[in-house]
Backbone of each chain as ProteinMPNN parsed JSONL, in Angstrom:
{"seq_chain_A": "MLVRNLDKVESSPAYEGIKKRVVIGPKQGAPTFVMRVFDLASGMSTPYHTHDWEHEVFVLAGKGLAVDEHGETPVAPGDAVFVPPTERHCFKNPSGEVFRFMCLVPLRGEDAK", "coords_chain_A": {"N_chain_A": [[65.237, -209.809, -97.119], [63.562, -208.005, -99.582], [63.877, -206.161, -102.513], [62.042, -204.265, -104.713], [61.493, -202.641, -107.747], [58.945, -200.427, -108.617], [58.28, -200.042, -111.333], [59.034, -202.398, -112.449], [57.347, -204.301, -111.612], [54.897, -206.57, -112.504], [51.885, -205.666, -114.133], [48.293, -205.925, -113.907], [45.03, -205.878, -115.436], [42.721, -204.38, -113.442], [40.17, -203.291, -113.498], [38.28, -201.908, -116.241], [40.442, -199.698, -117.832], [42.05, -199.466, -115.621], [45.03, -200.178, -114.085], [46.619, -202.602, -112.061], [49.08, -203.205, -109.641], [50.536, -205.604, -107.636], [52.609, -205.01, -105.227], [53.871, -205.718, -102.791], [52.882, -208.601, -101.506], [50.952, -211.605, -100.836], [52.478, -213.462, -102.355], [55.029, -212.551, -101.988], [55.369, -213.044, -99.394], [54.077, -211.52, -97.51], [52.717, -211.082, -94.336], [50.539, -209.804, -93.104], [49.389, -207.474, -94.314], [48.82, -205.883, -97.537], [50.581, -204.323, -100.159], [49.514, -202.489, -102.788], [49.545, -200.916, -106.035], [47.772, -198.645, -107.995], [46.925, -197.585, -111.271], [44.995, -195.217, -112.669], [43.544, -194.554, -115.69], [42.9, -191.564, -117.638], [39.74, -190.214, -116.962], [38.695, -192.456, -115.769], [37.217, -194.525, -113.137], [37.213, -196.152, -109.955], [35.07, -198.824, -108.757], [32.128, -197.736, -107.078], [31.82, -198.682, -103.983], [31.541, -200.898, -101.092], [33.087, -202.54, -98.276], [34.148, -204.803, -95.68], [36.707, -204.213, -94.773], [39.534, -202.024, -94.294], [40.999, -199.277, -96.262], [44.246, -197.999, -96.798], [45.554, -195.315, -98.26], [47.838, -193.719, -100.502], [48.716, -191.012, -102.427], [50.561, -191.029, -105.405], [51.104, -189.946, -107.965], [49.79, -187.625, -110.398], [46.367, -186.408, -110.415], [43.336, -186.681, -108.566], [40.06, -187.701, -107.404], [38.836, -188.374, -104.208], [36.167, -190.17, -103.107], [33.276, -190.228, -101.106], [30.26, -190.823, -99.164], [29.788, -188.262, -98.396], [30.767, -186.569, -100.283], [33.094, -185.296, -102.794], [36.598, -185.234, -102.668], [39.351, -183.436, -103.718], [42.505, -184.857, -104.495], [46.095, -185.174, -104.398], [49.617, -185.783, -105.147], [51.302, -186.697, -102.139], [49.13, -186.642, -100.53], [47.321, -188.556, -98.166], [44.851, -191.066, -97.723], [42.445, -192.355, -95.603], [40.248, -194.938, -95.571], [37.772, -196.12, -93.692], [36.646, -199.398, -92.523], [33.662, -200.628, -94.044], [32.811, -198.176, -95.085], [31.329, -196.543, -97.816], [32.831, -195.935, -100.96], [34.886, -194.494, -103.618], [37.436, -193.966, -106.138], [38.25, -191.429, -108.402], [39.322, -190.325, -111.645], [39.258, -187.466, -113.077], [41.029, -186.006, -114.521], [43.426, -185.188, -117.16], [45.583, -186.814, -117.117], [47.428, -189.762, -116.03], [46.369, -191.118, -112.945], [47.902, -192.076, -110.143], [47.991, -194.187, -107.375], [48.915, -195.59, -104.213], [47.44, -198.336, -102.565], [46.701, -199.84, -99.704], [45.738, -202.855, -98.096], [44.343, -205.106, -95.613], [45.35, -208.579, -95.54], [43.081, -210.162, -96.136], [41.637, -208.528, -97.782], [42.724, -208.576, -100.26], [42.576, -209.703, -103.622], [39.897, -209.709, -103.577], [37.075, -208.328, -105.051]], "CA_chain_A": [[64.829, -208.498, -97.614], [63.286, -207.997, -101.01], [63.745, -204.82, -103.084], [61.366, -204.327, -106.02], [61.13, -201.345, -108.315], [57.55, -200.432, -109.041], [58.164, -200.154, -112.795], [59.357, -203.775, -112.857], [56.297, -205.194, -111.106], [53.909, -206.838, -113.543], [50.546, -205.122, -113.858], [47.145, -206.646, -114.465], [43.882, -204.973, -115.5], [41.796, -204.623, -112.328], [38.892, -202.95, -114.129], [38.569, -201.195, -117.493], [41.19, -198.456, -117.657], [42.727, -199.444, -114.322], [46.101, -201.162, -113.915], [46.925, -202.913, -110.66], [50.333, -203.899, -109.352], [50.708, -206.087, -106.259], [54.037, -204.757, -105.013], [54.245, -206.621, -101.684], [51.662, -209.341, -101.185], [51.118, -212.994, -100.385], [53.572, -214.155, -103.066], [56.297, -212.081, -101.426], [55.404, -213.489, -97.997], [53.454, -210.538, -96.614], [51.906, -211.822, -93.376], [49.442, -209.047, -92.465], [48.735, -206.509, -95.203], [49.282, -205.962, -98.93], [50.828, -203.043, -100.836], [49.167, -202.493, -104.215], [49.555, -199.602, -106.677], [46.787, -198.57, -109.072], [46.992, -196.49, -112.248], [43.701, -194.942, -113.31], [43.638, -193.735, -116.896], [42.042, -190.38, -117.664], [38.298, -190.44, -117.051], [38.271, -193.717, -115.148], [36.833, -194.534, -111.719], [37.038, -197.458, -109.32], [33.651, -199.005, -108.424], [31.632, -197.125, -105.83], [31.452, -199.915, -103.275], [31.897, -200.98, -99.675], [33.531, -203.858, -97.805], [34.356, -204.693, -94.225], [38.091, -203.926, -94.419], [39.967, -200.644, -94.531], [42.033, -198.907, -97.223], [45.172, -196.916, -96.499], [45.901, -194.862, -99.609], [48.786, -192.602, -100.612], [48.758, -190.599, -103.835], [51.936, -190.974, -105.9], [51.239, -189.115, -109.168], [48.539, -187.199, -111.007], [45.35, -185.809, -109.547], [42.097, -187.44, -108.595], [39.032, -187.392, -106.415], [38.471, -189.409, -103.244], [34.718, -189.989, -103.027], [32.474, -190.987, -100.141], [28.867, -190.387, -99.153], [29.729, -186.839, -98.078], [31.191, -185.764, -101.427], [34.339, -185.584, -103.501], [37.728, -184.455, -102.178], [40.503, -183.496, -104.622], [43.744, -185.354, -103.884], [47.293, -185.024, -105.228], [50.766, -186.426, -104.487], [51.524, -186.28, -100.761], [47.896, -186.826, -99.765], [46.957, -189.894, -97.711], [43.406, -191.229, -97.512], [42.04, -193.514, -94.813], [38.851, -195.346, -95.761], [37.516, -197.123, -92.658], [35.799, -200.512, -92.934], [32.222, -200.449, -94.328], [32.457, -196.888, -95.694], [31.181, -196.573, -99.271], [33.887, -195.07, -101.493], [35.577, -194.797, -104.871], [38.452, -193.001, -106.563], [37.985, -191.017, -109.787], [40.337, -189.528, -112.324], [38.69, -186.586, -114.111], [42.108, -185.22, -115.143], [43.898, -185.668, -118.458], [46.794, -187.629, -116.948], [47.261, -190.945, -115.183], [46.27, -190.908, -111.495], [48.54, -193.259, -109.527], [47.989, -194.192, -105.912], [49.124, -196.817, -103.456], [46.269, -198.68, -101.767], [47.033, -201.003, -98.874], [44.604, -203.544, -97.466], [44.716, -206.33, -94.901], [45.449, -209.743, -96.434], [41.784, -210.666, -96.563], [41.076, -207.61, -98.761], [43.364, -208.779, -101.554], [41.906, -210.667, -104.506], [38.448, -209.543, -103.464], [36.677, -207.126, -105.789]], "C_chain_A": [[64.646, -208.574, -99.128], [63.147, -206.55, -101.457], [63.145, -204.963, -104.477], [61.101, -202.921, -106.518], [59.738, -201.432, -108.919], [57.4, -200.662, -110.547], [58.438, -201.577, -113.293], [58.346, -204.789, -112.339], [55.23, -205.342, -112.185], [52.55, -206.255, -113.156], [49.48, -206.015, -114.462], [45.977, -205.674, -114.516], [42.89, -205.307, -114.379], [40.357, -204.391, -112.797], [39.252, -202.255, -115.43], [39.293, -199.882, -117.195], [41.935, -198.355, -116.351], [43.763, -200.572, -114.268], [46.385, -201.356, -112.429], [48.271, -203.62, -110.584], [50.328, -204.332, -107.883], [52.205, -206.035, -105.965], [54.585, -205.653, -103.896], [52.966, -207.306, -101.232], [51.953, -210.763, -100.766], [52.269, -213.717, -101.084], [54.944, -213.752, -102.542], [56.407, -212.447, -99.945], [54.773, -212.522, -97.02], [52.506, -211.245, -95.641], [50.644, -211.117, -92.893], [48.668, -208.17, -93.446], [49.481, -206.466, -96.532], [49.435, -204.559, -99.516], [50.527, -203.214, -102.323], [49.275, -201.065, -104.737], [48.618, -199.654, -107.877], [47.078, -197.362, -109.968], [45.619, -196.359, -112.887], [43.935, -194.061, -114.52], [42.669, -192.553, -116.792], [40.575, -190.768, -117.8], [37.787, -191.675, -116.33], [37.946, -193.543, -113.654], [36.85, -195.972, -111.209], [35.547, -197.611, -108.988], [33.301, -198.289, -107.11], [31.057, -198.265, -105.0], [31.845, -199.838, -101.8], [32.299, -202.405, -99.338], [33.934, -203.691, -96.347], [35.826, -204.599, -93.827], [38.442, -202.513, -94.832], [40.873, -200.521, -95.764], [42.941, -197.873, -96.561], [45.824, -196.553, -97.828], [46.936, -193.748, -99.524], [48.939, -192.273, -102.096], [50.212, -190.406, -104.267], [52.109, -190.038, -107.095], [49.86, -188.761, -109.708], [47.596, -186.581, -109.988], [44.075, -186.614, -109.655], [41.115, -186.933, -107.561], [38.829, -188.61, -105.518], [37.004, -189.165, -102.889], [34.122, -190.84, -101.915], [31.068, -190.404, -100.11], [28.712, -188.888, -98.882], [30.18, -185.958, -99.237], [32.512, -186.206, -102.002], [35.443, -184.661, -102.974], [38.88, -184.566, -103.17], [41.753, -183.968, -103.866], [44.873, -185.306, -104.908], [48.466, -185.674, -104.494], [51.065, -185.821, -103.113], [50.284, -186.406, -99.903], [47.698, -188.31, -99.416], [45.447, -189.919, -97.478], [43.178, -192.497, -96.694], [40.555, -193.761, -95.049], [38.57, -196.422, -94.72], [36.627, -198.253, -93.186], [34.338, -200.071, -93.054], [31.86, -199.087, -94.938], [32.402, -197.011, -97.225], [32.128, -195.542, -99.885], [34.23, -195.439, -102.937], [36.626, -193.731, -105.118], [38.238, -192.723, -108.05], [39.17, -190.227, -110.343], [39.705, -188.674, -113.426], [39.761, -185.802, -114.869], [42.511, -185.832, -116.485], [45.106, -186.586, -118.363], [46.508, -188.828, -116.052], [47.261, -190.536, -113.704], [46.777, -192.196, -110.836], [48.489, -193.167, -108.004], [48.279, -195.584, -105.374], [47.865, -197.084, -102.644], [46.574, -199.975, -101.014], [45.786, -201.538, -98.186], [45.132, -204.677, -96.598], [44.67, -207.52, -95.873], [44.094, -210.164, -96.984], [41.092, -209.748, -97.576], [41.677, -207.784, -100.146], [42.668, -209.911, -102.314], [40.407, -210.676, -104.304], [38.098, -208.259, -104.205], [35.772, -206.303, -104.89]], "O_chain_A": [[65.473, -209.136, -99.845], [62.389, -205.788, -100.859], [63.672, -205.692, -105.318], [60.545, -202.098, -105.792], [59.404, -202.379, -109.632], [56.506, -201.386, -110.985], [58.108, -201.914, -114.43], [58.469, -205.987, -112.593], [54.726, -204.35, -112.711], [52.126, -206.342, -112.004], [49.734, -206.762, -115.406], [45.929, -204.735, -113.722], [42.294, -206.384, -114.37], [39.459, -205.188, -112.527], [40.434, -202.034, -115.695], [38.818, -199.062, -116.409], [42.411, -197.278, -115.994], [43.429, -201.75, -114.388], [46.39, -200.403, -111.65], [48.557, -204.523, -111.37], [50.136, -203.505, -106.992], [52.967, -206.9, -106.396], [55.64, -206.268, -104.048], [52.08, -206.679, -100.651], [53.078, -211.088, -100.385], [52.967, -214.51, -100.452], [55.903, -214.517, -102.638], [57.431, -212.184, -99.316], [54.921, -212.69, -95.809], [51.585, -211.936, -96.076], [49.761, -211.763, -92.329], [47.438, -208.128, -93.412], [50.611, -206.942, -96.646], [48.545, -203.718, -99.389], [51.192, -203.978, -103.023], [49.117, -200.111, -103.975], [48.665, -200.59, -108.675], [47.424, -196.279, -109.495], [45.142, -197.272, -113.561], [44.46, -192.954, -114.4], [41.75, -192.549, -115.973], [40.219, -191.568, -118.666], [36.58, -191.915, -116.285], [38.339, -192.567, -113.014], [36.536, -196.901, -111.953], [34.831, -196.611, -108.944], [34.094, -198.256, -106.169], [29.959, -198.754, -105.268], [32.405, -198.844, -101.336], [31.91, -203.355, -100.018], [34.045, -202.572, -95.845], [36.171, -204.87, -92.677], [37.736, -201.887, -95.622], [41.434, -201.506, -96.245], [42.47, -196.983, -95.852], [46.537, -197.351, -98.436], [46.918, -192.937, -98.598], [49.25, -193.142, -102.911], [50.989, -189.722, -103.602], [53.153, -189.401, -107.228], [48.891, -189.493, -109.506], [47.979, -186.276, -108.859], [43.768, -187.167, -110.711], [41.31, -185.891, -106.936], [38.671, -189.731, -106.001], [36.644, -188.083, -102.426], [34.426, -192.027, -101.798], [30.725, -189.574, -100.952], [27.646, -188.315, -99.107], [30.004, -184.741, -99.194], [32.992, -187.311, -101.751], [35.242, -183.453, -102.851], [39.347, -185.672, -103.444], [42.018, -183.531, -102.746], [44.644, -185.385, -106.115], [48.324, -186.074, -103.338], [51.079, -184.602, -102.945], [50.363, -186.293, -98.68], [47.883, -189.191, -100.255], [44.85, -188.916, -97.087], [43.658, -193.574, -97.048], [39.716, -192.906, -94.766], [39.079, -197.536, -94.845], [35.934, -198.078, -94.188], [33.851, -199.254, -92.273], [30.697, -198.87, -95.276], [33.332, -197.528, -97.843], [32.225, -194.415, -99.399], [33.914, -196.529, -103.413], [36.699, -192.729, -104.408], [38.067, -193.642, -108.851], [39.906, -189.562, -109.613], [39.625, -189.106, -114.576], [39.438, -185.019, -115.761], [41.988, -186.873, -116.884], [45.603, -187.08, -119.375], [45.467, -188.893, -115.398], [48.064, -189.705, -113.281], [46.164, -193.256, -110.957], [48.906, -192.164, -107.424], [47.941, -196.599, -105.982], [47.282, -196.153, -102.089], [46.687, -201.049, -101.604], [44.91, -200.787, -97.758], [46.243, -205.16, -96.817], [44.012, -207.45, -96.911], [43.974, -210.487, -98.166], [40.081, -210.13, -98.165], [41.186, -207.197, -101.109], [42.241, -210.913, -101.742], [39.718, -211.561, -104.811], [38.741, -207.228, -104.013], [35.307, -205.237, -105.293]]}, "seq_chain_B": "MLVRNLDKVESSPAYEGIKKRVVIGPKQGAPTFVMRVFDLASGMSTPYHTHDWEHEVFVLAGKGLAVDEHGETPVAPGDAVFVPPTERHCFKNPSGEVFRFMCLVPLRGEDAK", "coords_chain_B": {"N_chain_B": [[35.784, -191.198, -94.257], [39.067, -190.056, -94.343], [41.195, -187.441, -95.261], [44.532, -186.623, -95.43], [47.193, -184.388, -95.753], [50.576, -185.065, -96.196], [52.514, -183.134, -95.477], [51.217, -181.723, -93.547], [51.032, -183.296, -91.381], [51.947, -183.783, -88.078], [55.323, -184.058, -87.022], [57.623, -186.151, -85.197], [60.654, -186.596, -83.319], [62.181, -189.553, -84.042], [64.577, -190.887, -83.769], [67.935, -189.608, -83.323], [68.313, -187.184, -85.779], [66.289, -188.198, -87.304], [63.087, -187.879, -88.489], [59.741, -188.684, -87.721], [56.535, -189.414, -89.017], [53.294, -190.252, -88.182], [51.028, -191.199, -90.288], [48.637, -192.579, -90.945], [47.199, -194.096, -88.372], [46.661, -195.637, -85.127], [45.293, -193.481, -83.86], [43.812, -192.456, -85.905], [42.089, -194.452, -86.34], [42.961, -196.771, -87.538], [42.686, -200.197, -88.122], [44.338, -202.437, -88.536], [46.945, -202.081, -89.647], [49.69, -199.692, -89.848], [50.495, -196.589, -91.296], [53.431, -194.98, -91.654], [55.756, -192.257, -92.105], [59.138, -191.613, -92.691], [61.814, -189.308, -92.325], [65.103, -189.233, -93.041], [67.891, -187.466, -92.134], [70.827, -186.235, -93.844], [73.479, -188.541, -93.704], [72.466, -190.062, -91.64], [71.179, -193.012, -89.906], [68.843, -195.645, -89.394], [68.359, -197.738, -86.465], [70.274, -200.763, -86.453], [68.54, -203.522, -86.33], [66.212, -206.047, -85.108], [62.939, -207.55, -85.19], [59.78, -209.142, -84.475], [57.876, -208.56, -86.39], [56.805, -207.482, -89.685], [58.168, -205.138, -92.149], [56.795, -202.972, -94.591], [57.98, -201.105, -97.08], [58.254, -198.028, -98.891], [59.974, -196.0, -101.081], [60.035, -192.507, -101.12], [61.418, -190.084, -101.598], [64.711, -188.771, -102.307], [67.796, -190.619, -101.744], [68.941, -193.804, -100.592], [70.17, -196.504, -98.519], [69.204, -199.848, -98.228], [69.6, -202.148, -95.773], [70.696, -205.388, -94.945], [71.619, -208.62, -93.548], [72.973, -209.577, -95.689], [74.077, -207.511, -97.068], [74.241, -204.18, -98.554], [71.74, -202.42, -100.271], [71.252, -200.102, -102.799], [68.62, -197.725, -102.836], [65.857, -195.888, -104.259], [63.384, -193.361, -105.189], [60.317, -194.976, -105.989], [61.146, -197.506, -105.464], [60.311, -200.417, -103.641], [60.511, -202.046, -100.48], [60.535, -205.093, -98.856], [60.701, -206.221, -95.654], [60.947, -209.1, -94.022], [59.441, -210.607, -91.029], [61.612, -210.897, -88.221], [64.009, -210.524, -89.589], [67.187, -209.049, -89.571], [67.891, -205.6, -89.922], [68.457, -202.299, -91.392], [68.099, -198.811, -92.352], [69.921, -196.529, -94.269], [71.263, -193.236, -94.827], [73.479, -192.137, -96.836], [73.686, -190.002, -98.506], [73.633, -186.523, -99.627], [71.23, -185.353, -99.254], [67.846, -185.228, -97.9], [66.437, -188.359, -97.082], [63.555, -189.896, -97.733], [61.085, -192.121, -96.727], [58.215, -194.275, -96.814], [57.033, -196.383, -94.257], [55.42, -199.161, -93.403], [53.752, -200.956, -90.838], [52.376, -203.739, -88.963], [49.773, -203.174, -86.503], [50.806, -203.848, -83.947], [53.462, -203.265, -84.235], [53.816, -200.587, -84.019], [54.889, -197.789, -82.09], [56.746, -199.26, -80.844], [60.156, -199.536, -80.322]], "CA_chain_B": [[37.014, -191.023, -95.041], [39.938, -188.991, -93.844], [42.275, -187.067, -96.181], [45.574, -185.881, -94.713], [48.408, -184.135, -96.519], [51.758, -185.453, -95.428], [53.214, -181.959, -94.94], [50.462, -181.171, -92.414], [51.055, -184.256, -90.276], [52.985, -183.422, -87.114], [56.428, -185.013, -86.928], [58.304, -186.272, -83.914], [61.975, -187.181, -83.532], [62.185, -190.988, -83.706], [65.956, -191.037, -83.292], [68.693, -188.424, -83.727], [68.372, -186.962, -87.226], [65.21, -188.927, -87.974], [61.727, -187.414, -88.191], [58.702, -189.693, -87.973], [55.143, -188.966, -89.074], [52.284, -191.315, -88.227], [50.062, -190.618, -91.225], [47.38, -193.275, -90.638], [47.534, -194.991, -87.271], [45.596, -195.89, -84.152], [44.477, -192.277, -83.585], [42.89, -192.265, -87.043], [41.18, -195.596, -86.36], [43.511, -197.897, -88.315], [42.411, -201.417, -87.366], [45.215, -203.579, -88.824], [48.335, -201.696, -89.925], [49.965, -198.272, -89.619], [51.313, -195.913, -92.301], [54.326, -193.964, -91.104], [56.744, -191.752, -93.055], [60.37, -191.228, -92.01], [62.803, -188.481, -93.02], [66.455, -189.389, -92.503], [68.81, -186.414, -92.546], [72.084, -186.701, -94.44], [74.425, -189.228, -92.802], [71.796, -190.765, -90.542], [70.79, -194.41, -90.092], [67.98, -196.25, -88.367], [69.124, -198.767, -85.73], [70.367, -202.095, -87.08], [67.806, -204.267, -85.31], [65.266, -207.048, -85.573], [61.702, -207.687, -84.41], [59.021, -210.261, -85.052], [56.87, -208.115, -87.361], [57.359, -207.082, -90.975], [58.082, -203.774, -92.691], [56.579, -202.756, -96.018], [58.599, -199.786, -97.265], [58.234, -197.459, -100.245], [60.817, -194.802, -101.063], [59.316, -191.352, -101.67], [62.326, -189.014, -102.036], [66.096, -188.939, -101.93], [68.432, -191.908, -102.0], [69.424, -194.425, -99.37], [70.604, -197.9, -98.569], [68.46, -200.837, -97.447], [70.699, -202.993, -95.273], [70.412, -206.603, -94.172], [72.838, -209.38, -93.265], [73.624, -209.918, -96.947], [74.717, -206.343, -97.648], [73.535, -202.915, -98.709], [71.139, -202.253, -101.59], [70.815, -198.714, -103.036], [67.195, -197.567, -103.15], [65.481, -194.544, -104.715], [61.928, -193.288, -105.353], [59.742, -196.044, -106.813], [61.561, -198.809, -104.938], [59.647, -200.96, -102.46], [61.346, -202.987, -99.73], [59.833, -205.942, -97.896], [61.558, -206.794, -94.605], [60.11, -210.077, -93.317], [59.641, -210.68, -89.587], [62.861, -211.411, -87.611], [65.225, -210.225, -90.362], [67.94, -207.893, -89.081], [67.865, -204.611, -91.005], [68.381, -200.86, -91.12], [68.091, -197.937, -93.53], [70.968, -195.514, -94.121], [71.28, -192.145, -95.796], [74.832, -191.599, -97.038], [73.625, -188.915, -99.502], [73.65, -185.163, -99.088], [69.859, -184.839, -99.161], [66.945, -186.005, -97.047], [65.961, -189.646, -97.599], [62.185, -190.032, -97.186], [60.403, -193.355, -97.11], [57.065, -194.772, -96.07], [57.308, -197.675, -93.625], [54.183, -199.654, -92.79], [53.897, -202.079, -89.894], [51.129, -204.105, -88.286], [49.499, -202.337, -85.319], [51.664, -204.168, -82.797], [54.805, -202.75, -84.491], [53.855, -199.141, -83.806], [55.239, -197.375, -80.728], [57.811, -200.126, -80.334], [61.424, -199.151, -80.941]], "C_chain_B": [[37.794, -189.837, -94.495], [41.019, -188.729, -94.886], [43.272, -186.217, -95.412], [46.746, -185.634, -95.645], [49.621, -184.369, -95.629], [52.441, -184.256, -94.761], [52.489, -181.359, -93.742], [50.401, -182.129, -91.233], [52.228, -183.915, -89.364], [54.075, -184.497, -87.084], [56.993, -185.041, -85.519], [59.677, -186.883, -84.175], [61.97, -188.643, -83.093], [63.536, -191.357, -83.104], [66.67, -189.765, -83.711], [68.731, -188.32, -85.257], [67.285, -187.667, -88.006], [63.858, -188.391, -87.515], [60.74, -188.508, -88.567], [57.339, -189.026, -88.02], [54.236, -190.194, -89.095], [51.121, -190.766, -89.039], [48.678, -191.242, -91.017], [47.707, -194.327, -89.585], [46.367, -195.172, -86.317], [44.708, -194.664, -83.888], [43.478, -191.996, -84.7], [41.925, -193.447, -87.186], [41.691, -196.801, -87.149], [43.348, -199.2, -87.531], [43.456, -202.52, -87.5], [46.683, -203.185, -88.954], [48.453, -200.178, -89.942], [50.878, -197.735, -90.719], [52.129, -194.82, -91.626], [55.263, -193.495, -92.219], [57.935, -191.234, -92.26], [61.223, -190.358, -92.921], [64.147, -188.676, -92.325], [67.321, -188.255, -93.037], [70.078, -187.05, -93.115], [72.982, -187.363, -93.391], [73.788, -190.075, -91.726], [71.433, -192.205, -90.934], [69.78, -194.789, -89.029], [68.791, -197.318, -87.632], [69.149, -200.082, -86.522], [69.781, -203.073, -86.08], [66.893, -205.314, -85.94], [64.056, -207.073, -84.648], [60.831, -208.701, -85.126], [57.843, -209.809, -85.92], [57.586, -207.606, -88.617], [57.352, -205.58, -91.175], [57.688, -203.873, -94.159], [56.934, -201.299, -96.282], [58.44, -199.341, -98.71], [58.99, -196.135, -100.196], [60.101, -193.667, -101.781], [60.248, -190.276, -102.217], [63.742, -189.291, -101.558], [66.624, -190.321, -102.277], [68.952, -192.473, -100.692], [69.906, -195.831, -99.625], [69.682, -198.733, -97.688], [69.465, -201.922, -97.067], [70.152, -204.224, -94.574], [71.712, -207.383, -94.009], [73.613, -209.733, -94.533], [74.304, -208.712, -97.597], [73.804, -205.142, -97.74], [73.012, -202.795, -100.137], [70.719, -200.805, -101.764], [69.334, -198.678, -103.404], [66.884, -196.101, -103.433], [63.967, -194.53, -104.908], [61.393, -194.316, -106.361], [60.161, -197.425, -106.353], [60.745, -199.156, -103.689], [60.588, -201.96, -101.795], [60.455, -203.77, -98.775], [60.865, -206.528, -96.931], [60.701, -207.793, -93.841], [60.383, -210.075, -91.81], [60.967, -211.369, -89.249], [64.123, -211.127, -88.441], [65.894, -208.962, -89.821], [68.1, -206.888, -90.229], [68.088, -203.198, -90.489], [68.325, -200.121, -92.446], [69.075, -196.795, -93.266], [70.817, -194.433, -95.184], [72.691, -191.573, -95.93], [74.85, -190.403, -97.999], [73.636, -187.556, -98.817], [72.253, -184.58, -98.892], [69.015, -185.725, -98.25], [66.48, -187.267, -97.783], [64.61, -189.906, -96.928], [61.575, -191.353, -97.65], [59.209, -193.614, -96.214], [57.438, -196.122, -95.481], [56.053, -198.116, -92.881], [54.462, -200.874, -91.933], [52.505, -202.494, -89.412], [50.978, -203.285, -87.008], [50.483, -202.579, -84.189], [53.103, -203.687, -82.997], [54.938, -201.258, -84.249], [54.087, -198.837, -82.319], [56.206, -198.334, -80.066], [59.089, -199.714, -81.045], [62.101, -200.404, -81.479]], "O_chain_B": [[37.244, -188.769, -94.227], [41.683, -189.658, -95.348], [42.903, -185.208, -94.812], [47.246, -186.571, -96.267], [49.677, -183.932, -94.479], [52.892, -184.349, -93.62], [53.074, -180.572, -92.997], [49.795, -181.821, -90.207], [53.362, -183.775, -89.821], [53.783, -185.692, -87.117], [56.858, -184.085, -84.755], [59.85, -187.612, -85.151], [61.777, -188.941, -81.914], [63.624, -192.037, -82.082], [66.078, -188.922, -84.385], [69.135, -189.262, -85.939], [67.343, -187.733, -89.234], [63.521, -188.434, -86.332], [60.884, -189.171, -89.595], [57.017, -188.184, -87.183], [54.4, -191.075, -89.939], [50.327, -189.968, -88.542], [47.676, -190.534, -90.924], [48.392, -195.313, -89.859], [45.22, -194.892, -86.665], [43.498, -194.806, -83.712], [42.436, -191.38, -84.477], [41.05, -193.439, -88.051], [40.941, -197.744, -87.399], [43.819, -199.301, -86.399], [43.482, -203.443, -86.686], [47.562, -203.872, -88.434], [47.453, -199.466, -90.037], [51.902, -198.339, -91.039], [51.579, -193.856, -91.094], [55.534, -194.238, -93.163], [57.77, -190.507, -91.28], [61.348, -190.617, -94.118], [64.305, -188.324, -91.156], [67.469, -188.098, -94.249], [70.36, -188.229, -92.899], [73.213, -186.803, -92.319], [74.493, -190.744, -90.971], [71.387, -192.561, -92.111], [69.85, -194.313, -87.896], [69.821, -197.757, -88.144], [68.171, -200.452, -87.172], [70.431, -203.423, -85.095], [66.823, -205.44, -87.163], [64.132, -206.675, -83.485], [61.118, -209.076, -86.263], [56.917, -210.584, -86.159], [58.788, -207.341, -88.612], [56.647, -204.843, -90.485], [58.176, -204.738, -94.886], [56.283, -200.383, -95.78], [58.483, -200.153, -99.635], [58.691, -195.263, -99.38], [59.621, -193.833, -102.902], [59.911, -189.618, -103.201], [63.952, -189.954, -100.542], [65.99, -191.087, -103.002], [69.353, -191.73, -99.795], [70.032, -196.284, -100.762], [69.41, -198.371, -96.543], [70.096, -202.532, -97.93], [69.265, -204.131, -93.725], [72.789, -206.862, -94.301], [74.773, -210.14, -94.463], [75.034, -208.872, -98.576], [72.751, -205.08, -97.106], [73.744, -203.035, -101.096], [69.916, -200.304, -100.977], [68.858, -199.5, -104.187], [67.548, -195.197, -102.925], [63.326, -195.576, -104.803], [61.953, -194.493, -107.442], [59.594, -198.421, -106.802], [60.521, -198.32, -102.812], [61.365, -202.636, -102.468], [59.713, -203.187, -97.985], [61.783, -207.239, -97.342], [59.815, -207.39, -93.087], [61.428, -209.601, -91.365], [61.378, -212.311, -89.925], [65.219, -211.475, -88.002], [65.243, -207.934, -89.637], [68.403, -207.268, -91.36], [67.929, -202.929, -89.298], [68.48, -200.711, -93.515], [69.068, -196.18, -92.2], [70.317, -194.677, -96.282], [73.055, -190.635, -95.221], [75.916, -189.851, -98.275], [73.646, -187.459, -97.59], [72.105, -183.451, -98.422], [69.421, -186.828, -97.882], [66.171, -187.222, -98.974], [64.533, -190.109, -95.716], [61.561, -191.651, -98.844], [59.182, -193.24, -95.042], [58.095, -196.924, -96.145], [55.672, -197.527, -91.869], [55.3, -201.711, -92.265], [51.568, -201.697, -89.449], [51.964, -202.76, -86.491], [50.944, -201.636, -83.546], [53.889, -203.693, -82.05], [56.044, -200.719, -84.27], [53.569, -199.513, -81.431], [56.461, -198.237, -78.865], [59.089, -199.56, -82.266], [63.19, -200.321, -82.046]]}, "name": "protein", "num_of_chains": 2, "seq": "MLVRNLDKVESSPAYEGIKKRVVIGPKQGAPTFVMRVFDLASGMSTPYHTHDWEHEVFVLAGKGLAVDEHGETPVAPGDAVFVPPTERHCFKNPSGEVFRFMCLVPLRGEDAKMLVRNLDKVESSPAYEGIKKRVVIGPKQGAPTFVMRVFDLASGMSTPYHTHDWEHEVFVLAGKGLAVDEHGETPVAPGDAVFVPPTERHCFKNPSGEVFRFMCLVPLRGEDAK"}
């Protein structure tokens, strides 16, 4: 059993204005899926893109927008977002504070932009 | 894309004093892994058990203990716990408040006690 506090997990810049933490991943022995946490600074957005694996997202802090081809949905702590494989999507932070969310992917989705 | 607020997800009793919510699972189309959230009432514990799949846990509210064969580790919001396959484990709530944590498993770990 491994216990890790999120604040003690090293972050890396995933994109401009976006910090990524791999909380439970291949280095920790994760065999199936990976727990990552992203911090989007004010005004930032993840790329509007698609891939053939899913996202399972849970908002931890701040406010943001979950975006797909149908529009933008405001999300806040306690909201979960399921992005099925191949759906075009991004996450935006139009607020003045950091938008933090967990984003889990299958192993093959990690380290792929 | 599906957005679900945790408070609007129906809960079911997993064990005595334990509520379970399947936030993103087979019914939502999850192809690889399942996001569940558990609420342990004061004094409650999950079974001390083992299985051949992993848990990826993230504490959302309250305080609890993550237990394995080496002892008990206090956990609180912001702590993640990785339980590798076959490791004996449970989660306890000795506090006076609800202990809420997310617990993700591969598809084959859902609906198995």
